[in-house]
C-alpha positions as a Markdown table, in Angstrom:
| # | Residue | x | y | z |
|---|---|---|---|---|
| 1 | Unk | -17.7 | -2.8 | -24.3 |
| 2 | Unk | -20.8 | -3.6 | -22.4 |
| 3 | Unk | -22.4 | -0.9 | -20.2 |
| 4 | Unk | -24.7 | -1.4 | -17.2 |
| 5 | Unk | -26.6 | 1.3 | -15.4 |
| 6 | Unk | -28.5 | 0.8 | -12.2 |
| 7 | Unk | -30.7 | 3.2 | -10.3 |
| 8 | Unk | -31.3 | 2.3 | -6.7 |
| 9 | Unk | -33.7 | 3.8 | -4.2 |
| 10 | Unk | -32.5 | 3.0 | -0.7 |
| 11 | Unk | -34.7 | 3.0 | 2.3 |
| 12 | Unk | -33.8 | 6.1 | 4.4 |
| 13 | Unk | -33.1 | 4.1 | 7.5 |
| 14 | Unk | -30.4 | 2.0 | 5.7 |
| 15 | Unk | -28.7 | 4.8 | 3.6 |
| 16 | Unk | -25.7 | 5.2 | 5.9 |
| 17 | Unk | -25.1 | 1.5 | 6.1 |
| 18 | Unk | -25.6 | 0.9 | 2.4 |
| 19 | Unk | -23.3 | 3.6 | 1.0 |
| 20 | Unk | -20.0 | 2.1 | 2.3 |
| 21 | Unk | -21.1 | -1.4 | 1.3 |
| 22 | Unk | -21.8 | -0.3 | -2.3 |
| 23 | Unk | -18.4 | 1.5 | -2.4 |
| 24 | Unk | -16.7 | -1.6 | -1.2 |
| 25 | Unk | -18.5 | -3.7 | -3.8 |
| 26 | Unk | -17.4 | -1.3 | -6.6 |
| 27 | Unk | -13.8 | -1.3 | -5.4 |
| 28 | Unk | -13.7 | -5.1 | -5.2 |
| 29 | Unk | -15.2 | -5.4 | -8.7 |
| 30 | Unk | -12.5 | -3.1 | -10.2 |
| 31 | Unk | -9.7 | -4.8 | -8.3 |
| 32 | Unk | -10.7 | -8.4 | -8.7 |
| 33 | Unk | -12.5 | -8.6 | -12.0 |
| 34 | Unk | -10.4 | -8.3 | -15.1 |
| 35 | Unk | -13.5 | -7.7 | -17.2 |
| 36 | Unk | -14.7 | -4.8 | -15.1 |
| 37 | Unk | -13.2 | -1.5 | -16.4 |
| 38 | Unk | -15.3 | 1.1 | -14.7 |
| 39 | Unk | -17.7 | 1.1 | -11.7 |
| 40 | Unk | -18.9 | 4.6 | -10.8 |
| 41 | Unk | -21.2 | 5.2 | -7.8 |
| 42 | Unk | -23.0 | 8.5 | -7.9 |
| 43 | Unk | -25.4 | 10.3 | -5.6 |
| 44 | Unk | -27.1 | 13.7 | -5.8 |
| 45 | Unk | -28.2 | 15.7 | -2.7 |
| 46 | Unk | -31.2 | 16.8 | -4.7 |
| 47 | Unk | -32.4 | 13.2 | -4.8 |
| 48 | Unk | -31.9 | 11.8 | -1.2 |
| 49 | Unk | -31.6 | 8.1 | -0.9 |
| 50 | Unk | -31.1 | 7.6 | -4.7 |
| 51 | Unk | -28.0 | 6.1 | -6.1 |
| 52 | Unk | -26.8 | 5.7 | -9.7 |
| 53 | Unk | -24.3 | 3.2 | -10.9 |
| 54 | Unk | -22.4 | 3.2 | -14.2 |
| 55 | Unk | -20.5 | 0.0 | -14.9 |
| 56 | Unk | -18.4 | -0.8 | -17.9 |
| 57 | Unk | -17.4 | -4.4 | -18.8 |
| 58 | Unk | -15.5 | -6.0 | -21.6 |
| 59 | Unk | -18.7 | -7.8 | -22.7 |
| 60 | Unk | -21.9 | -9.4 | -21.4 |
| 61 | Unk | -19.9 | -12.5 | -20.3 |
| 62 | Unk | -17.8 | -10.3 | -18.0 |
| 63 | Unk | -20.9 | -8.9 | -16.5 |
| 64 | Unk | -22.2 | -12.4 | -15.9 |
| 65 | Unk | -18.9 | -13.2 | -14.2 |
| 66 | Unk | -19.5 | -10.1 | -11.9 |
| 67 | Unk | -22.9 | -11.3 | -11.0 |
| 68 | Unk | -21.5 | -14.7 | -9.9 |
| 69 | Unk | -18.5 | -13.5 | -7.9 |
| 70 | Unk | -18.6 | -14.3 | -4.2 |
| 71 | Unk | -18.2 | -10.6 | -3.2 |
| 72 | Unk | -21.2 | -9.6 | -5.3 |
| 73 | Unk | -23.4 | -12.4 | -4.0 |
| 74 | Unk | -22.5 | -11.5 | -0.5 |
| 75 | Unk | -23.2 | -7.8 | -1.1 |
| 76 | Unk | -26.5 | -8.6 | -2.9 |
| 77 | Unk | -27.8 | -10.9 | -0.2 |
| 78 | Unk | -26.8 | -8.6 | 2.7 |
| 79 | Unk | -28.3 | -5.5 | 1.2 |
| 80 | Unk | -31.5 | -6.7 | -0.5 |
| 81 | Unk | -33.6 | -5.6 | 2.4 |
| 82 | Unk | -32.2 | -2.1 | 2.2 |
| 83 | Unk | -33.3 | -1.5 | -1.4 |
| 84 | Unk | -36.8 | -0.1 | -2.0 |
| 85 | Unk | -36.5 | -0.1 | -5.8 |
| 86 | Unk | -33.9 | -1.0 | -8.4 |
| 87 | Unk | -33.8 | -0.5 | -12.2 |
| 88 | Unk | -31.1 | -2.2 | -14.2 |
| 89 | Unk | -30.4 | -1.4 | -17.9 |
| 90 | Unk | -27.8 | -2.9 | -20.1 |
| 91 | Unk | -26.3 | -1.6 | -23.3 |
| 92 | Unk | -24.7 | -4.1 | -25.6 |
| 93 | Unk | -22.5 | -1.5 | -27.4 |
| 94 | Unk | -20.6 | 1.5 | -26.3 |
| 95 | Unk | -19.8 | 3.9 | -29.1 |
| 96 | Unk | -16.4 | 5.5 | -28.8 |
């Protein structure tokens, strides 16, 4: 398995618009991508406007498929101006 974590800082004015778009992106990834096994979207009231994603894919190639799907490209383009900062980390092996 191949894990991806993303920490996002969303501009406060866009938070309420961004959250449902991210939830929809996660749901589409799980429903439409056979290589996407988990896509968790987490927030913490102690850290307003910060979002944490945990994604689990079959392998790095499945993550590449995700990045090239029409739904992700649309999401990425339409929300880029809402994101103040983004950190993406990948993990090539998940120990079970």
